[in-house]
MITI-865794 format. One record per residue (C-alpha): residue in one letter; chain; y negated, z, x negated. Coordinates in Angstrom, 1 decimal, always signed. Each point is the difference from the previous one (the first is absolute). Layout:
<rs>
+----+----+--------+--------+--------+
: aa : ch :     yy :     zz :     xx :
+----+----+--------+--------+--------+
:  A :  A :      Y :      Z :      X :
...
+----+----+--------+--------+--------+
</rs>
This chain:
<rs>
+----+----+--------+--------+--------+
: aa : ch :     yy :     zz :     xx :
+----+----+--------+--------+--------+
:  X :  A :  -10.1 :  -26.7 :   +5.0 :
:  X :  A :   +3.4 :   -1.6 :   -0.4 :
:  X :  A :   +2.1 :   +2.1 :   +2.5 :
:  X :  A :   -2.0 :   +0.3 :   +3.4 :
:  X :  A :   +3.0 :   +1.3 :   +2.0 :
:  X :  A :   +0.5 :   +2.8 :   -2.5 :
:  X :  A :   -3.8 :   +1.1 :   +0.2 :
:  X :  A :   +0.1 :   -0.3 :   +3.7 :
:  X :  A :   +3.1 :   +2.4 :   +0.0 :
:  X :  A :   -1.7 :   +2.2 :   -2.4 :
:  X :  A :   -3.2 :   +0.5 :   +2.2 :
:  X :  A :   +2.1 :   +0.4 :   +3.1 :
:  X :  A :   +2.0 :   +2.7 :   -1.5 :
:  X :  A :   -3.0 :   +2.0 :   -1.3 :
:  X :  A :   -1.7 :   -0.3 :   +3.4 :
:  X :  A :   +3.3 :   +1.2 :   +1.8 :
:  X :  A :   +0.0 :   +3.0 :   -2.5 :
:  X :  A :   -3.4 :   +1.0 :   +1.1 :
:  X :  A :   +1.3 :   +0.5 :   +3.5 :
:  X :  A :   +2.1 :   +2.8 :   -0.6 :
:  X :  A :   -0.9 :   +3.4 :   +1.5 :
:  X :  A :   -1.5 :   +1.1 :   -3.3 :
:  X :  A :   -2.3 :   -2.8 :   -0.8 :
:  X :  A :   -0.9 :   -1.6 :   +3.6 :
:  X :  A :   -3.2 :   +1.6 :   +0.5 :
:  X :  A :   -1.1 :   -1.5 :   -3.4 :
:  X :  A :   -1.7 :   -3.2 :   +0.1 :
:  X :  A :   +1.7 :   -3.0 :   -1.9 :
:  X :  A :   -2.2 :   -2.4 :   -1.9 :
:  X :  A :   +1.4 :   -3.4 :   -1.0 :
:  X :  A :   -1.8 :   -2.1 :   -2.6 :
:  X :  A :   +0.6 :   -3.8 :   +0.8 :
:  X :  A :   -0.5 :   -1.2 :   -3.4 :
:  X :  A :   -2.6 :   -2.5 :   +0.9 :
:  X :  A :   +2.2 :   -2.2 :   +1.9 :
:  X :  A :   -2.6 :   -2.3 :   +1.8 :
:  X :  A :   +1.3 :   -3.6 :   -0.2 :
:  X :  A :   +3.1 :   -2.2 :   -0.4 :
:  X :  A :   +3.2 :   +1.6 :   -0.2 :
:  X :  A :   -1.8 :   +3.4 :   -0.7 :
:  X :  A :   -1.4 :   -0.3 :   +3.6 :
:  X :  A :   +3.3 :   -0.4 :   +1.3 :
:  X :  A :   +1.3 :   +3.2 :   -1.9 :
:  X :  A :   -3.0 :   +1.8 :   +1.6 :
:  X :  A :   +0.7 :   -1.0 :   +3.5 :
:  X :  A :   +3.6 :   +1.1 :   -0.4 :
:  X :  A :   -1.0 :   +3.0 :   -1.6 :
:  X :  A :   -2.2 :   +1.0 :   +2.9 :
:  X :  A :   +2.5 :   -0.9 :   +2.4 :
:  X :  A :   +2.9 :   +2.1 :   -1.6 :
:  X :  A :   -2.2 :   +3.2 :   -0.7 :
:  X :  A :   -1.8 :   -0.1 :   +3.5 :
:  X :  A :   -3.2 :   +1.8 :   -1.2 :
:  X :  A :   -2.4 :   +1.7 :   +2.1 :
:  X :  A :   -2.9 :   -1.2 :   -1.8 :
:  X :  A :   -1.0 :   -2.8 :   -2.3 :
:  X :  A :   -2.9 :   +0.2 :   -2.5 :
:  X :  A :   -1.1 :   -3.4 :   -1.1 :
:  X :  A :   -2.1 :   -0.1 :   -3.0 :
:  X :  A :   -2.1 :   -3.1 :   -0.5 :
:  X :  A :   -1.8 :   -1.1 :   -3.3 :
:  X :  A :   -2.5 :   -1.9 :   +2.1 :
:  X :  A :   -0.8 :   -0.7 :   +3.7 :
:  X :  A :   +1.3 :   -3.6 :   -0.3 :
:  X :  A :   +3.5 :   +1.0 :   -0.8 :
:  X :  A :   +2.4 :   -1.7 :   +2.2 :
:  X :  A :   +2.8 :   +2.4 :   +0.8 :
:  X :  A :   +0.9 :   +1.1 :   +3.5 :
:  X :  A :   +2.3 :   +2.9 :   +0.5 :
:  X :  A :   -0.4 :   +0.6 :   +3.6 :
:  X :  A :   +3.0 :   +0.9 :   +1.8 :
:  X :  A :   +0.1 :   -3.1 :   +2.1 :
:  X :  A :   +0.2 :   -2.2 :   -3.2 :
:  X :  A :   +2.7 :   +2.3 :   -1.6 :
:  X :  A :   +2.0 :   +0.1 :   +3.5 :
:  X :  A :   -0.1 :   -3.8 :   +0.2 :
:  X :  A :   +1.3 :   -0.5 :   -3.7 :
:  X :  A :   +2.8 :   +2.4 :   +0.1 :
:  X :  A :   +0.9 :   +0.2 :   +3.8 :
:  X :  A :   -1.0 :   +3.8 :   -0.1 :
:  X :  A :   -1.7 :   +2.0 :   +2.7 :
:  X :  A :   -2.3 :   +2.2 :   -2.2 :
:  X :  A :   -3.0 :   +1.9 :   +0.9 :
:  X :  A :   -2.4 :   +1.6 :   -2.5 :
:  X :  A :   -3.4 :   +0.9 :   -1.0 :
:  X :  A :   -1.5 :   -2.7 :   -2.4 :
:  X :  A :   -3.0 :   +1.1 :   -2.1 :
:  X :  A :   -2.4 :   -2.3 :   -2.2 :
:  X :  A :   -1.8 :   +0.9 :   -3.2 :
:  X :  A :   -1.7 :   -2.0 :   -2.5 :
:  X :  A :   +1.0 :   +1.2 :   -3.6 :
:  X :  A :   -2.9 :   +1.2 :   -2.3 :
:  X :  A :   +2.1 :   -1.3 :   -3.2 :
:  X :  A :   -2.1 :   -3.1 :   -0.2 :
:  X :  A :   -2.9 :   +2.0 :   -0.8 :
:  X :  A :   +1.7 :   +1.8 :   -2.9 :
:  X :  A :   +1.2 :   -3.5 :   -1.4 :
:  X :  A :   -3.6 :   -1.0 :   +0.4 :
:  X :  A :   -0.7 :   +2.5 :   -2.9 :
:  X :  A :   +2.8 :   -1.5 :   -2.0 :
:  X :  A :   +0.2 :   -3.7 :   +1.1 :
:  X :  A :   +2.9 :   -0.8 :   -2.6 :
:  X :  A :   +2.5 :   +2.3 :   +1.6 :
:  X :  A :   +1.0 :   -2.4 :   +3.0 :
:  X :  A :   +0.8 :   -2.8 :   -2.6 :
:  X :  A :   +2.4 :   +2.0 :   -2.3 :
:  X :  A :   +3.4 :   -1.7 :   -0.2 :
:  X :  A :   +2.7 :   +1.6 :   +2.0 :
:  X :  A :   +2.1 :   +0.4 :   -3.1 :
:  X :  A :   -2.7 :   +2.0 :   -1.7 :
:  X :  A :   -0.6 :   +2.1 :   +3.1 :
:  X :  A :   +3.8 :   +0.9 :   +0.0 :
:  X :  A :   -0.1 :   +0.8 :   -3.9 :
:  X :  A :   -3.1 :   +2.3 :   +0.8 :
:  X :  A :   +2.0 :   +1.9 :   +2.9 :
:  X :  A :   +3.0 :   +0.3 :   -2.3 :
:  X :  A :   -2.0 :   +1.4 :   -3.1 :
:  X :  A :   -1.7 :   +2.4 :   +2.4 :
:  X :  A :   +3.4 :   +1.4 :   +1.4 :
:  X :  A :   +1.5 :   +0.5 :   -3.5 :
:  X :  A :   -3.3 :   +1.5 :   -1.5 :
:  X :  A :   +1.0 :   +3.0 :   +1.9 :
:  X :  A :   +2.8 :   +0.4 :   -2.6 :
:  X :  A :   -2.9 :   +0.5 :   -2.7 :
:  X :  A :   -0.7 :   +3.6 :   -1.0 :
:  X :  A :   -3.3 :   -1.0 :   -1.5 :
:  X :  A :   -2.2 :   -3.2 :   -0.6 :
:  X :  A :   +0.8 :   +0.0 :   -3.8 :
:  X :  A :   +3.6 :   -1.0 :   +0.2 :
:  X :  A :   +1.9 :   -3.3 :   +0.9 :
:  X :  A :   +2.7 :   -0.7 :   +2.5 :
:  X :  A :   +2.4 :   -0.3 :   -2.7 :
:  X :  A :   -0.7 :   +3.4 :   -1.3 :
:  X :  A :   +1.1 :   +1.7 :   +3.2 :
:  X :  A :   +3.5 :   +1.8 :   -0.4 :
:  X :  A :   +2.4 :   -1.6 :   +2.7 :
:  X :  A :   +2.5 :   +1.7 :   +2.2 :
:  X :  A :   +3.8 :   -0.5 :   -0.6 :
:  X :  A :   +2.2 :   -0.8 :   +2.9 :
:  X :  A :   +3.7 :   -0.8 :   -0.2 :
:  X :  A :   +1.2 :   -3.2 :   +1.3 :
:  X :  A :   +3.0 :   +1.6 :   +1.8 :
:  X :  A :   -2.4 :   +1.7 :   +2.6 :
:  X :  A :   -1.8 :   -3.3 :   +0.7 :
:  X :  A :   +0.8 :   -3.2 :   +1.8 :
:  X :  A :   -2.0 :   -3.0 :   -1.2 :
:  X :  A :   -1.3 :   -2.7 :   +2.6 :
:  X :  A :   -1.4 :   -3.2 :   -1.2 :
:  X :  A :   -2.1 :   -1.8 :   +2.5 :
:  X :  A :   +1.6 :   -3.1 :   +1.5 :
:  X :  A :   +3.3 :   +0.4 :   -2.4 :
:  X :  A :   +2.9 :   +1.5 :   +1.1 :
:  X :  A :   +2.9 :   -0.7 :   -2.5 :
:  X :  A :   -0.7 :   +1.6 :   -3.3 :
:  X :  A :   +1.8 :   +2.1 :   -2.3 :
:  X :  A :   -1.5 :   +3.2 :   -1.1 :
:  X :  A :   -0.7 :   -1.0 :   -3.4 :
:  X :  A :   -1.9 :   -3.1 :   +1.5 :
:  X :  A :   -1.9 :   +2.2 :   +2.3 :
:  X :  A :   -1.3 :   +2.3 :   -2.8 :
:  X :  A :   -0.7 :   -2.9 :   -2.1 :
:  X :  A :   -2.5 :   -1.2 :   +2.7 :
:  X :  A :   -1.6 :   +3.0 :   +0.8 :
:  X :  A :   -0.8 :   +1.0 :   -3.6 :
:  X :  A :   -3.8 :   +0.0 :   -0.7 :
:  X :  A :   -0.7 :   -0.8 :   +3.7 :
:  X :  A :   -1.7 :   +1.9 :   +2.7 :
:  X :  A :   +2.5 :   +1.4 :   +2.6 :
:  X :  A :   -0.1 :   +1.7 :   +3.6 :
:  X :  A :   +1.4 :   +3.6 :   -0.2 :
:  X :  A :   +1.9 :   +0.3 :   +3.3 :
:  X :  A :   +2.0 :   +2.8 :   +2.0 :
:  X :  A :   +2.8 :   -2.2 :   +1.5 :
:  X :  A :   +1.9 :   +1.3 :   +3.2 :
:  X :  A :   +2.8 :   -1.2 :   +2.0 :
:  X :  A :   -2.3 :   -2.7 :   +1.9 :
:  X :  A :   -1.4 :   -3.2 :   -1.2 :
:  X :  A :   -3.3 :   +1.6 :   -0.5 :
:  X :  A :   -0.9 :   +2.2 :   -2.8 :
:  X :  A :   -3.1 :   +2.0 :   -1.0 :
:  X :  A :   -2.2 :   -1.0 :   -2.9 :
:  X :  A :   -1.4 :   +3.1 :   -1.6 :
:  X :  A :   -1.9 :   -1.9 :   -2.8 :
:  X :  A :   +0.3 :   -2.5 :   -2.8 :
:  X :  A :   +1.0 :   +0.3 :   -3.7 :
:  X :  A :   +0.2 :   -2.0 :   -3.2 :
:  X :  A :   +3.3 :   -0.4 :   -1.7 :
:  X :  A :   -0.7 :   +0.6 :   -3.6 :
:  X :  A :   +3.3 :   -0.4 :   -1.4 :
:  X :  A :   +3.6 :   -0.1 :   +0.9 :
:  X :  A :   +2.8 :   +1.8 :   -2.2 :
:  X :  A :   +3.1 :   -1.6 :   +1.3 :
:  X :  A :   +2.3 :   +2.0 :   -2.4 :
:  X :  A :   -1.2 :   +3.4 :   +1.6 :
:  X :  A :   -0.8 :   -1.5 :   +3.6 :
:  X :  A :   -3.6 :   +1.3 :   -0.4 :
:  X :  A :   -3.0 :   -1.7 :   +1.5 :
:  X :  A :   -3.3 :   +1.1 :   -1.2 :
:  X :  A :   -3.0 :   -0.5 :   +2.5 :
:  X :  A :   -3.7 :   +0.8 :   +0.1 :
:  X :  A :   -1.3 :   +0.9 :   +3.3 :
:  X :  A :   -2.7 :   +2.2 :   +1.7 :
:  X :  A :   +2.7 :   +1.2 :   +2.5 :
:  X :  A :   +0.5 :   +3.9 :   -0.5 :
:  X :  A :   +3.5 :   +1.2 :   -1.3 :
:  X :  A :   +0.6 :   +1.8 :   +3.3 :
:  X :  A :   -0.2 :   -3.2 :   +1.9 :
:  X :  A :   +1.6 :   -2.1 :   -2.8 :
:  X :  A :   +3.2 :   +2.1 :   +0.2 :
:  X :  A :   +0.8 :   -1.4 :   +3.5 :
:  X :  A :   -0.3 :   -3.7 :   -1.1 :
:  X :  A :   +3.4 :   -1.9 :   +0.2 :
:  X :  A :   -1.1 :   -3.5 :   +0.0 :
:  X :  A :   -2.2 :   -2.3 :   -2.3 :
:  X :  A :   -1.2 :   -3.3 :   +1.7 :
:  X :  A :   -1.6 :   -2.7 :   -2.0 :
:  X :  A :   -2.6 :   -2.3 :   +1.9 :
:  X :  A :   -2.8 :   -2.0 :   -1.2 :
:  X :  A :   -2.6 :   +2.5 :   -1.3 :
:  X :  A :   -0.8 :   -0.6 :   -3.6 :
:  X :  A :   -1.8 :   +2.0 :   -2.6 :
:  X :  A :   -3.1 :   -1.3 :   -1.8 :
:  X :  A :   +1.0 :   -1.2 :   -3.3 :
:  X :  A :   -2.2 :   +2.7 :   -1.8 :
:  X :  A :   +2.6 :   +2.6 :   +1.2 :
:  X :  A :   +2.5 :   -1.3 :   -2.4 :
:  X :  A :   -2.3 :   -0.8 :   -3.0 :
:  X :  A :   -2.6 :   +2.8 :   -0.2 :
:  X :  A :   +0.9 :   +3.5 :   -1.4 :
:  X :  A :   +2.3 :   +1.6 :   -2.6 :
:  X :  A :   +2.1 :   -1.8 :   -2.1 :
:  X :  A :   +2.9 :   +2.4 :   +0.3 :
:  X :  A :   +0.7 :   +0.4 :   +3.8 :
:  X :  A :   +1.2 :   +3.5 :   +0.7 :
:  X :  A :   +3.3 :   -1.1 :   +1.7 :
:  X :  A :   +2.0 :   +2.7 :   -1.6 :
:  X :  A :   -2.3 :   +2.8 :   +1.5 :
:  X :  A :   +1.3 :   +1.0 :   +3.5 :
:  X :  A :   -1.5 :   +1.8 :   +2.9 :
:  X :  A :   +2.6 :   +1.5 :   +2.2 :
+----+----+--------+--------+--------+
</rs>
C-alpha cells in the first residue's frame, strides 16, 4: 500500500455511508488486510480509532501470536477514548495447510498471478478456449479518463501507449477524490485513429456502460495470457 491517507479516507467514507437511515441497521464488517506489525500495525490502530467499531474480532493463527488489540492499547497509541468488545479466535487455516504444506511457501508473485488468473478466468465461456480467443469489448476514449499511478503529466497518446496490453482498474469517477472500482480489465489493443480501446473483462455490459475512468496500477498478467491461444486475435469483432 503506497497511499495510506487515501486508504483511510476511503474506509471512513464507506463506514459513514453505512450510517444513513437506509443502512444503519446493517452491520458493517471491515477486513483489516492482515496489518499486524510495523507500519501495518500503525495503520490498523489508526483505522480502529477512525471507524470506532463496536466489536473487533481478532483471528489468530496460533496461541502464541503477539498482537494485542485491547482498547487501552489503541487508546494509548492514538489518543482516543474507544470502548468495544474484543473477540479472540484461533484460525483453522493451519490445518488446511497441513494437507498441502507447500502452499505457505508459494512466492508472493506467484500468488498474485494465481489470483489474477482466477479473476480473468470468469471471461472464459468454456475450458477449451484461451484468453486471447475471447472477443473484447470496445470503448471509445472520448468517454474515458485515463489515470496512471504516480504519474500526472502525460499526453493522451502517452497514456494510451502505457495502458496497452496491461491490466487496468475500471472505475466510475464522481466529483470527489474517491471513485468506485467496479472491476478490472485487460487492454487488448488501442486504435488511436478511431479512438477505440478494446478490453477483455468479466464485468457485465450493464455495469461497463457506467465506467468513465481507467486506472493503471501494479497488477500484471501472467505471461501465458499473452503467448497462448489463437494466432489471429479477434480484435475486429466487437461486443456492444
